C-alpha positions as CSV (number, residue, x, y, z in Angstrom):
1,X,5.1,1.8,-29.2
2,X,8.6,2.7,-29.6
3,X,11.4,0.6,-30.0
4,X,14.4,3.0,-29.1
5,X,14.4,5.6,-26.7
6,X,17.6,7.4,-26.8
7,X,18.8,9.4,-23.7
8,X,20.1,13.5,-24.4
9,X,20.1,15.0,-28.5
10,X,23.6,15.4,-28.3
11,X,25.9,14.4,-30.8
12,X,26.1,11.1,-29.7
13,X,22.6,10.3,-29.3
14,X,22.1,12.1,-32.5
15,X,23.9,9.6,-34.6
16,X,23.0,6.5,-32.8
17,X,19.3,8.0,-34.0
18,X,20.4,8.8,-37.6
19,X,21.7,5.2,-37.7
20,X,19.0,3.7,-36.3
21,X,16.7,5.1,-38.6
22,X,18.3,4.0,-41.9
23,X,17.0,0.3,-39.9
24,X,13.9,1.6,-40.4
25,X,13.3,1.7,-36.6
26,X,10.5,3.5,-34.6
27,X,13.2,6.1,-32.4
28,X,12.4,8.5,-30.0
29,X,14.9,11.2,-29.0
30,X,14.3,12.7,-24.8
31,X,16.2,16.0,-24.8
32,X,16.0,17.7,-21.2
33,X,16.5,21.2,-23.0
34,X,14.4,23.3,-25.3
35,X,16.5,22.4,-28.6
36,X,19.3,19.2,-29.4
37,X,23.3,20.6,-28.8
38,X,22.4,22.2,-25.2
39,X,24.8,19.9,-23.4
40,X,28.1,19.0,-23.6
41,X,28.2,18.9,-27.4
42,X,28.3,22.6,-28.1
43,X,30.8,23.4,-25.2
44,X,34.2,21.4,-26.6
45,X,37.1,22.1,-28.7
46,X,35.7,20.3,-31.8
47,X,38.3,17.9,-32.6
48,X,38.1,14.9,-34.0
49,X,40.7,12.7,-32.8
50,X,42.6,10.3,-35.0
51,X,43.0,7.7,-32.0
52,X,46.4,7.5,-31.0
53,X,46.1,8.1,-27.1
54,X,43.6,5.9,-26.5
55,X,44.7,2.9,-24.8
56,X,45.0,0.1,-27.4
57,X,42.2,-2.9,-27.3
58,X,39.6,-0.1,-25.9
59,X,36.4,0.3,-27.2
60,X,37.4,4.2,-27.6
61,X,40.5,3.2,-29.1
62,X,38.5,1.8,-31.8
63,X,35.9,4.2,-32.3
64,X,38.6,7.1,-32.6
65,X,39.9,5.3,-35.7
66,X,36.7,4.1,-37.2
67,X,35.3,7.8,-36.9
68,X,38.1,9.7,-37.8
69,X,38.2,7.4,-40.7
70,X,34.1,8.7,-41.4
71,X,34.5,11.8,-40.8
72,X,35.7,13.3,-44.2
73,X,32.5,11.1,-46.2
74,X,30.2,12.5,-43.6
75,X,30.7,15.7,-43.7
76,X,30.4,16.1,-47.8
77,X,27.0,13.6,-47.4
78,X,25.3,16.0,-44.6
79,X,26.9,18.9,-45.7
80,X,28.8,19.9,-42.4
81,X,32.0,22.1,-41.9
82,X,35.1,19.3,-41.5
83,X,39.0,20.2,-42.5
84,X,41.3,17.1,-42.0
85,X,44.3,19.9,-40.6
86,X,46.3,16.9,-38.7
87,X,47.6,17.1,-35.4
88,X,50.5,17.8,-33.2
89,X,51.5,16.8,-29.6
90,X,54.5,18.8,-28.6
91,X,57.7,18.0,-27.0
92,X,59.6,21.0,-25.3
93,X,62.2,19.1,-23.6
94,X,64.5,15.6,-24.6
95,X,63.9,14.0,-22.1
96,X,60.4,13.9,-22.9
97,X,60.6,12.3,-25.7
98,X,59.9,8.9,-24.5
99,X,56.5,10.1,-24.2
100,X,56.3,10.9,-27.8
101,X,57.6,7.4,-28.7
102,X,55.2,5.8,-26.4
103,X,52.1,8.0,-28.4
104,X,53.7,6.8,-31.8
105,X,53.6,2.8,-30.0
106,X,50.0,3.4,-29.3
107,X,49.1,4.8,-32.5
108,X,50.3,1.4,-34.0
109,X,49.0,-0.7,-32.0
110,X,45.2,1.2,-33.0
111,X,45.6,1.6,-36.6
112,X,46.5,5.1,-36.6
113,X,47.5,5.5,-40.2
114,X,50.6,8.1,-41.3
115,X,51.8,9.0,-37.4
116,X,55.3,10.3,-37.6
117,X,57.6,11.8,-35.0
118,X,59.3,14.8,-36.4
119,X,62.1,17.2,-35.5
120,X,61.3,20.8,-33.9
121,X,62.6,22.2,-37.3
122,X,60.1,20.4,-39.4
123,X,57.2,21.2,-36.7
124,X,58.2,25.4,-37.0
125,X,57.9,24.8,-41.1
126,X,54.6,23.4,-40.5
127,X,53.8,25.6,-38.1
128,X,55.4,29.1,-38.1
129,X,53.7,30.2,-34.6
130,X,55.1,26.9,-32.7
131,X,57.3,28.5,-29.9
132,X,61.5,28.1,-30.6
133,X,61.8,25.6,-27.6
134,X,59.9,22.5,-29.1
135,X,62.2,20.3,-29.9
136,X,60.1,17.1,-31.9
137,X,56.8,16.5,-32.2
138,X,53.9,13.7,-32.5
139,X,52.4,14.1,-36.3
140,X,49.2,12.7,-36.8
141,X,47.9,13.3,-40.4
142,X,44.4,11.7,-39.5
143,X,43.5,14.7,-37.2
144,X,40.6,17.1,-37.7
145,X,38.6,19.8,-36.5
146,X,34.8,19.8,-36.8
147,X,32.0,21.8,-36.2
148,X,30.3,20.8,-33.3
149,X,26.9,22.4,-33.7
150,X,26.8,21.8,-37.6
151,X,27.8,18.2,-37.0
152,X,25.0,17.4,-34.1
153,X,22.6,19.3,-36.3
154,X,23.2,17.4,-39.4
155,X,22.8,14.3,-38.0
156,X,19.7,15.3,-36.3
157,X,17.9,16.7,-39.4
158,X,19.2,13.3,-40.6
159,X,17.5,11.4,-38.4
160,X,14.4,13.5,-38.0
161,X,13.8,13.4,-41.9
162,X,13.6,9.7,-41.5
163,X,11.0,9.7,-39.1
164,X,13.1,10.0,-35.6
165,X,11.2,11.3,-32.8
166,X,12.7,14.3,-31.1
167,X,10.9,15.1,-27.8
168,X,12.3,18.4,-26.3
169,X,11.8,19.6,-22.7
170,X,11.7,16.2,-20.9
171,X,14.2,15.7,-18.7
172,X,14.5,11.4,-17.6
173,X,14.0,11.1,-13.8
174,X,14.0,7.7,-13.5
175,X,15.1,4.3,-15.0
176,X,13.1,1.4,-14.7
177,X,15.3,-2.0,-13.7
178,X,12.3,-4.1,-13.0
179,X,10.8,-6.2,-15.3
180,X,6.9,-5.7,-15.4
181,X,6.1,-7.1,-18.9
182,X,3.6,-9.8,-19.6
183,X,3.5,-11.3,-23.0
184,X,0.0,-13.3,-24.4
185,X,-0.9,-15.2,-27.6
186,X,-4.4,-16.2,-27.1
187,X,-5.7,-19.0,-29.4
188,X,-2.9,-18.9,-32.1
189,X,-3.7,-21.3,-34.0
190,X,0.1,-22.1,-34.8
191,X,0.8,-23.4,-31.0
192,X,-0.8,-26.8,-29.8
193,X,0.0,-29.2,-27.3
194,X,1.9,-32.0,-28.4
195,X,0.1,-35.6,-27.3
196,X,-3.1,-34.0,-26.7
197,X,-6.6,-36.2,-28.0
198,X,-8.2,-33.6,-29.3
199,X,-7.9,-32.0,-32.1
200,X,-6.6,-28.1,-32.6
201,X,-9.6,-26.7,-33.4
202,X,-11.5,-28.4,-30.4
203,X,-9.3,-26.5,-27.5
204,X,-8.6,-23.2,-26.8
205,X,-4.9,-22.4,-25.9
206,X,-3.8,-19.4,-24.6
207,X,0.0,-19.0,-23.7
208,X,1.7,-16.1,-21.8
209,X,5.2,-15.4,-21.0
210,X,5.5,-13.2,-17.5
211,X,8.3,-11.4,-16.0
212,X,9.7,-11.9,-12.5
213,X,7.8,-8.3,-11.3
214,X,4.2,-9.7,-12.4
215,X,4.7,-12.5,-9.7
216,X,2.9,-12.7,-6.2
217,X,3.1,-15.4,-3.6
218,X,-0.9,-15.4,-3.5
219,X,-1.5,-16.0,-6.8
220,X,-0.6,-19.6,-6.6
221,X,-3.1,-22.8,-5.5
222,X,-0.3,-24.8,-3.9
223,X,2.6,-23.3,-1.3
224,X,6.3,-23.2,-1.9
225,X,5.9,-22.9,-5.7
226,X,9.8,-24.3,-7.3
227,X,9.9,-20.8,-9.0
228,X,13.7,-21.6,-10.0
229,X,12.8,-24.0,-11.8
230,X,10.2,-22.1,-13.5
231,X,12.5,-18.6,-14.6
232,X,15.3,-21.2,-15.9
233,X,12.5,-22.1,-18.4
234,X,12.1,-25.6,-17.2
235,X,8.9,-24.9,-15.6
236,X,5.2,-24.0,-17.0
237,X,2.5,-23.2,-14.7
238,X,-1.3,-23.5,-15.6
239,X,-4.1,-21.2,-14.7
240,X,-6.9,-22.4,-13.3
241,X,-10.0,-21.1,-12.2
242,X,-11.6,-21.2,-9.0
243,X,-14.8,-22.6,-7.1
244,X,-16.4,-20.4,-3.8
245,X,-14.8,-23.2,-1.9
246,X,-11.5,-23.1,-3.0
247,X,-11.5,-26.0,-4.9
248,X,-10.3,-25.9,-9.0
249,X,-13.4,-25.5,-11.3
250,X,-13.0,-28.7,-13.8
251,X,-14.8,-26.9,-16.5
252,X,-11.2,-26.3,-17.8
253,X,-8.4,-28.8,-18.4
254,X,-6.3,-29.3,-15.4
255,X,-2.7,-31.2,-15.5
256,X,-1.4,-32.2,-12.1
257,X,2.2,-30.8,-10.3
258,X,4.8,-32.8,-11.9
259,X,3.4,-33.6,-15.7
260,X,4.7,-32.4,-18.8
261,X,3.5,-30.6,-21.0
262,X,4.8,-30.4,-24.7
263,X,3.7,-26.3,-26.6
264,X,4.3,-27.7,-30.7
265,X,4.5,-24.9,-33.2
266,X,3.2,-24.8,-36.4
267,X,6.8,-24.6,-38.0
268,X,8.1,-28.0,-35.8
269,X,9.7,-26.5,-33.2
270,X,9.0,-28.6,-29.8
271,X,9.9,-27.2,-25.7
272,X,9.0,-29.5,-23.2
273,X,8.1,-28.3,-19.8
274,X,7.1,-29.7,-16.4
275,X,3.9,-28.0,-14.6
276,X,5.4,-26.6,-11.1
277,X,2.0,-25.6,-10.2
278,X,-1.4,-23.3,-11.1
279,X,-2.1,-19.8,-10.4
280,X,-5.3,-18.3,-9.9
281,X,-7.6,-16.1,-13.1
282,X,-9.3,-13.9,-11.8
283,X,-8.3,-12.6,-9.1
284,X,-5.1,-9.9,-10.5
285,X,-3.7,-12.5,-12.9
286,X,-3.5,-11.3,-16.1
287,X,-5.6,-14.0,-18.6
288,X,-7.9,-13.7,-21.4
289,X,-10.8,-14.3,-19.8
290,X,-12.5,-16.6,-21.6
291,X,-12.8,-20.0,-19.2
292,X,-15.2,-23.3,-20.1
293,X,-14.3,-26.4,-21.4
294,X,-11.3,-27.3,-23.2
295,X,-8.9,-24.1,-22.5
296,X,-5.6,-24.1,-21.5
297,X,-4.3,-21.0,-20.0
298,X,-0.7,-21.8,-20.2
299,X,2.4,-19.5,-18.0
300,X,5.7,-19.6,-19.0
301,X,8.5,-17.1,-17.7
302,X,9.1,-14.4,-19.8
303,X,12.6,-15.9,-21.4
304,X,10.9,-19.0,-22.0
305,X,7.9,-17.1,-24.3
306,X,10.4,-15.1,-26.5
307,X,12.3,-18.3,-27.2
308,X,8.9,-20.2,-28.3
309,X,7.8,-17.6,-30.1
310,X,9.3,-15.8,-32.8
311,X,7.3,-12.5,-32.5
312,X,6.4,-12.0,-28.8
313,X,3.0,-9.8,-28.4
314,X,3.4,-7.4,-24.8
315,X,-0.5,-7.5,-23.4
316,X,0.2,-5.7,-20.2
317,X,3.5,-3.6,-18.9
318,X,3.8,-2.6,-15.1
319,X,7.0,-0.2,-14.2
320,X,7.6,1.3,-11.0
321,X,8.4,5.2,-10.3
322,X,10.2,7.0,-8.4
323,X,8.8,8.4,-5.0
324,X,7.3,12.2,-5.9
325,X,7.6,11.8,-9.8
326,X,4.3,9.8,-10.6
327,X,2.5,12.8,-11.6
328,X,5.9,13.4,-14.3
329,X,5.5,10.1,-15.3
330,X,1.3,10.5,-15.7
331,X,1.8,13.1,-18.3
332,X,4.2,11.3,-19.9
333,X,1.9,8.3,-20.6
334,X,-1.2,10.3,-20.8
335,X,0.4,11.9,-23.7
336,X,1.7,8.4,-25.3
337,X,-2.1,6.9,-24.6
338,X,-3.5,9.9,-26.8
339,X,-1.4,9.6,-29.4
340,X,-1.0,5.4,-29.8
341,X,-5.1,4.2,-29.5
342,X,-3.2,1.0,-28.7
343,X,-2.1,2.0,-25.6
344,X,-4.6,1.2,-22.8
345,X,-2.9,3.0,-19.2
346,X,-3.6,2.8,-15.8
347,X,-1.9,4.5,-13.1
348,X,-1.0,3.6,-9.4
349,X,-4.0,7.2,-8.6
350,X,-6.4,5.2,-10.8
351,X,-6.1,2.0,-8.8
352,X,-6.0,3.8,-5.5
353,X,-9.0,5.7,-6.0
354,X,-11.0,2.3,-7.0
355,X,-9.0,0.8,-4.1
356,X,-10.0,3.8,-1.6
357,X,-13.5,3.5,-2.5
358,X,-13.8,-0.3,-2.1
359,X,-12.1,0.2,1.4
360,X,-14.8,3.0,2.3
361,X,-17.5,0.8,1.2
362,X,-15.5,-2.3,3.6
363,X,-15.4,-0.1,6.3
364,X,-18.6,1.7,6.3
365,X,-20.9,-1.8,6.2
366,X,-18.2,-3.5,9.0
367,X,-18.9,0.2,10.9
368,X,-22.7,-0.3,10.8
369,X,-22.9,-4.0,11.7
370,X,-20.4,-2.7,14.5
371,X,-23.1,-0.2,15.5
372,X,-26.1,-2.3,15.4
373,X,-24.6,-5.7,17.0
374,X,-23.3,-3.6,19.3
375,X,-26.5,-1.2,20.1
376,X,-29.2,-4.8,20.3
377,X,-26.2,-5.8,22.7
378,X,-26.3,-3.2,25.0
379,X,-29.8,-2.8,25.0
380,X,-30.2,-6.6,26.1
381,X,-27.5,-6.1,28.7
382,X,-29.4,-3.1,30.2
383,X,-33.1,-4.6,29.7
384,X,-31.5,-7.6,31.8
385,X,-30.4,-5.4,34.2
386,X,-33.4,-2.9,34.3
387,X,-35.8,-6.4,34.4
388,X,-33.4,-7.6,37.5
389,X,-33.6,-4.3,39.2
390,X,-37.6,-3.4,38.7
391,X,-37.9,-7.4,40.0
392,X,-36.5,-6.8,43.0
393,X,-38.3,-3.0,43.8
394,X,-39.5,-4.3,47.0
395,X,-36.8,-5.9,48.7
396,X,-34.6,-2.5,48.0
397,X,-37.1,-0.8,50.1
398,X,-37.1,-3.3,52.5
399,X,-33.3,-2.5,52.7
400,X,-33.7,0.6,52.4
401,X,-35.8,1.0,55.8
402,X,-33.6,-1.3,57.7
403,X,-30.4,1.1,57.0
404,X,-29.2,0.9,54.0
405,X,-27.8,3.9,52.7
406,X,-27.7,5.7,49.4
407,X,-24.3,4.9,48.5
408,X,-24.4,1.0,49.9
409,X,-27.4,0.9,47.2
410,X,-25.1,2.1,44.2
411,X,-22.3,-0.2,44.9
412,X,-24.9,-3.3,44.9
413,X,-26.1,-2.0,41.3
414,X,-22.8,-1.4,40.1
415,X,-21.3,-5.1,40.6
416,X,-24.7,-6.6,39.9
417,X,-24.1,-4.4,36.3
418,X,-20.9,-5.4,36.1
419,X,-21.3,-9.1,36.4
420,X,-23.7,-8.7,33.5
421,X,-21.0,-6.8,31.5
422,X,-18.4,-9.3,32.6
423,X,-19.8,-11.7,31.6
424,X,-21.1,-10.9,28.2
425,X,-17.5,-9.4,27.5
426,X,-15.9,-12.9,28.0
427,X,-19.1,-14.6,26.1
428,X,-18.5,-12.4,23.2
429,X,-14.4,-12.6,23.3
430,X,-15.0,-16.9,23.6
431,X,-17.8,-16.5,20.6
432,X,-15.6,-13.9,18.2
433,X,-12.3,-16.1,18.6
434,X,-13.6,-19.0,16.5
435,X,-15.7,-16.9,14.2
436,X,-12.9,-14.9,13.7
437,X,-10.4,-17.6,13.4
438,X,-12.8,-19.4,10.6
439,X,-14.9,-17.4,8.7
440,X,-13.4,-13.8,9.0
441,X,-9.7,-14.6,8.1
442,X,-10.6,-16.7,5.1
443,X,-12.6,-14.0,3.9
444,X,-10.0,-11.5,4.7
445,X,-7.1,-14.3,2.7
446,X,-9.0,-14.0,-0.3
447,X,-9.0,-10.3,-0.8
448,X,-6.0,-8.8,-1.9
449,X,-6.5,-5.7,-0.2
450,X,-7.5,-7.1,3.1
451,X,-5.4,-8.3,5.7
452,X,-6.0,-10.6,8.9
453,X,-5.3,-9.7,12.6
454,X,-6.6,-10.7,16.0
455,X,-6.4,-7.9,18.0
456,X,-7.3,-8.6,21.9
457,X,-7.1,-5.8,23.5
458,X,-10.2,-4.3,21.7
459,X,-11.9,-6.0,24.1
460,X,-10.2,-3.8,27.0
461,X,-11.3,-0.4,25.8
462,X,-14.6,-2.1,25.1
463,X,-14.9,-3.0,28.5
464,X,-13.5,0.8,29.4
465,X,-16.7,1.9,27.5
466,X,-19.4,0.2,28.8
467,X,-18.0,0.6,32.6
468,X,-18.2,5.0,32.4
469,X,-21.6,3.8,30.6
470,X,-22.7,1.5,33.4
471,X,-21.6,4.0,36.4
472,X,-24.0,6.5,34.5
473,X,-26.6,3.6,34.4
474,X,-26.1,2.8,37.9
475,X,-26.9,6.7,39.3
476,X,-29.6,7.1,37.0
477,X,-31.0,4.2,38.6
478,X,-30.2,4.7,41.8
479,X,-31.9,8.5,41.5
480,X,-35.1,6.7,40.2
481,X,-35.6,4.3,42.7
482,X,-35.1,7.0,45.7
483,X,-37.2,9.3,44.3
484,X,-40.0,7.9,46.8
485,X,-40.1,8.1,50.8
486,X,-39.4,4.3,52.2
487,X,-42.7,4.4,53.1
488,X,-44.4,4.5,50.1
489,X,-41.9,2.6,48.3
490,X,-43.2,-0.2,51.0
491,X,-47.0,0.8,50.7
492,X,-46.6,0.6,46.7
């Protein structure tokens, strides 16, 4: 892992890298081009400004003056070309002299040494090629010139020699501004709960620091947890394992909401927190995986954690990637994972693939169950209808003998099967609604990847499909019943 990543291997990025490497930092410099000094640093005049033009009190004024003063010694140390030949600001009209005086005043406020306004004749003695029209000039002896390439290469070379990594052809596409870090100290003996009845060696204490980015509503046992106090560092969350019925498992220590917990470090530092709520362990919440008697899983905000712990250890870092750049981010993280064995990277694509597999299984099981139940229900419906028709076969034969037409018979059969269908659908609606609102809804709410919604309009679609099947069944049965003559049916 890098302590610092610098964007751009120009003169500024290379200078920063060199300075950080003097402090023994782990530094990487990202450059989109194939070599250093390929941008603005190579396309400029190479002037080392004395600092007389910058606004007094500004950072630019401070950097101009300090940079000018440091350049000569730096050029000798890093062996690049530099010449302190001074600079002239020329005035061609006496009416513009006040502007020179204004620059001189800025120079004095900024601490630029040796600045002065000199007359035109003195300017031409200093530089014979100056125009005869020049009436005066501001002379700044601290100004100079430098080779942009030599300076940048010298800075980068020195930084690289001291351990900085320059990653070329690496363009930064997006900067993640949202935090997503989870810190962790798993059963660190240097932390204890002040006032606990047990000895420190008799209980497990896992402390985490979690950023806002990683907090979701469905991770909490309670509703309306006061997260504002959590982010301010006034509160703490306790992790708990749940039983199958959703109740808190009593195999781990549980503090009630509103109780206080005081965490003490081995060096005597104490912090007191109010328990704001409980988070469900094992449901996407980062934890050690340890549970049992005398185990504490405590979650602080990341700022509170860093205040309590001098050397915070990162367990997880979640971050967003700009849409369309997922593959680029994946390549970078895979490269880091290969170079640093302690990094375990999982992309959104891997989670999506796992989710898709699980989703497919759930959908297949659901479809199979629906098909099986639908076939059972439909077979029972047809069985009831056919039994009713067969039982009244003689009745239909008699009706035919007194003048019932085939059209009238189809209408009678259609009304009858629609009666059975309507009763079945109404029964299904009445049965499915309470089952869905209790059992199915609870199952969906217990899984992060499922959302529950009750759509009654689906029964309309089912009814239409069954109605079409009913029409076909009526036509088939009517044709079957009228295949014999009326006399034969009455005789049978």
